[in-house]
C-alpha positions in Angstrom: -24.0 0.6 4.0 -21.3 -1.2 6.1 -18.5 0.3 8.1 -15.4 -1.1 7.2 -12.5 -0.8 9.6 -8.9 -0.1 8.6 -7.5 -3.0 10.8 -4.0 -2.0 10.3 -4.7 1.2 12.1 -6.2 -0.2 15.2 -3.6 0.8 18.2 -5.5 -1.1 20.6 -7.2 -4.7 19.8 -10.6 -3.4 19.1 -12.8 -6.6 18.8 -14.6 -7.5 15.5 -17.7 -7.7 18.1 -17.3 -3.9 18.8 -17.0 -3.0 15.2 -20.2 -5.0 14.4 -22.4 -3.3 17.0 -21.3 0.0 16.0 -22.3 -1.1 12.4 -25.7 -2.0 13.7 -26.2 1.0 15.7 -25.1 3.4 12.7 -27.4 1.4 10.4 -30.5 1.5 12.8 -30.2 5.2 13.0 -29.7 5.6 9.3 -26.8 8.2 9.7 -24.1 6.3 7.5 -24.2 7.8 3.9 -21.6 8.1 1.2 -20.9 11.5 2.4 -20.5 10.8 6.0 -16.9 11.7 7.0 -17.3 10.9 10.8 -19.7 9.2 13.2 -20.0 10.0 17.1 -21.9 7.4 19.1 -23.2 8.3 22.7 -24.4 5.6 25.0 -26.4 7.0 28.0 -28.0 5.8 31.0 -30.3 8.3 31.5 -30.7 7.6 35.1 -27.0 7.9 35.9 -26.2 10.5 38.4 -23.5 11.7 41.1 -25.7 10.4 44.1 -26.9 6.8 43.0 -24.5 6.0 40.3 -25.5 3.8 37.5 -23.9 3.2 33.9 -20.9 5.7 33.0 -21.9 7.4 29.6 -19.7 6.4 26.9 -18.7 8.3 23.5 -17.0 6.6 20.7 -15.9 8.6 17.6 -14.8 7.2 14.1 -13.5 9.0 11.2 -13.3 8.1 7.4 -10.0 7.7 6.1 -10.5 7.1 2.2 -12.8 4.1 2.1 -12.3 2.7 5.6 -13.0 4.0 9.2 -10.6 4.5 11.9 -11.2 5.0 15.5 -10.5 8.6 16.8 -11.5 8.2 20.3 -13.4 6.1 23.1 -14.2 8.1 26.0 -15.9 6.7 29.5 -17.2 9.4 31.6 -17.9 9.5 35.4 -19.2 12.0 38.0 -16.5 13.6 39.9 -16.1 16.4 42.7 -17.5 17.1 46.1 -20.6 19.4 46.4 -20.8 20.2 42.6 -19.9 17.0 40.8 -19.5 17.0 37.1 -18.8 14.7 34.1 -15.2 14.2 33.4 -13.2 11.7 31.5 -12.5 8.8 33.5 -10.9 6.9 30.8 -9.9 8.2 27.2 -8.4 6.1 24.5 -7.2 8.9 22.2 -6.5 7.1 19.1 -5.7 10.1 17.1 -2.9 11.3 19.5 -1.8 7.9 20.4 -2.6 8.3 24.2 -4.5 6.8 26.8 -5.6 8.8 29.9 -7.1 7.9 33.2 -8.6 9.9 35.9 -5.8 10.8 38.3 -3.2 9.0 36.0 -0.9 10.5 34.2 -1.4 10.2 30.2 0.2 7.2 28.8 1.1 5.8 25.4 -1.9 4.0 24.0 0.8 1.3 22.9 1.8 0.6 26.3 1.1 -3.1 27.4 -0.9 -1.9 30.3 -3.1 0.1 28.4 -3.8 -2.8 25.9 -4.7 -4.9 28.8 -7.2 -2.3 30.4 -8.6 -2.0 27.2 -9.6 -5.5 26.6 -11.2 -5.8 29.8 -13.0 -2.3 29.3 -14.2 -3.3 25.7 -15.8 -6.8 27.2 -17.5 -5.0 29.8 -18.8 -2.3 27.7 -20.1 -5.0 25.2 -21.8 -6.8 28.2 -23.4 -3.6 29.1 -24.9 -3.0 25.6 -26.2 -6.9 25.8 -27.8 -6.2 29.0 -29.6 -3.3 27.6 -28.5 -0.7 30.1 -28.0 2.1 27.9 -31.6 3.5 27.4 -30.3 6.4 25.2 -28.3 5.6 22.1 -27.2 8.5 19.8 -25.3 8.7 16.6 -24.4 12.1 15.2 -23.2 12.3 11.7 -20.7 14.8 10.2 
């Protein structure tokens, strides 16, 4: 099966490259069926930790809307905190709520031009990291 995205509902300029990559991952993991209503993709560098760093974990959730797919959220996590660091949302594009949030920055409308500019850079970097095979654990959960 193929994920067909509703391009009219994209609140950010999600590239065809990212859509294609999610299609590949979903099909490699055999998670896409006619009864699938949502897919959550988890990209992990299992060596990432608070002391030595690494590549941030990224989670992307898409949901079916009739016969097409829309983005629910894209979240980039990082470690934060002193003695007891924990993973927190560093960047969160919440398509469902129409907001974007960044660590230590107030929530912003996802339609803000600065969010759009940042998203394009973020996505370009993320796709580069995938091409570099930095994520040694990629999981897909279906609902």
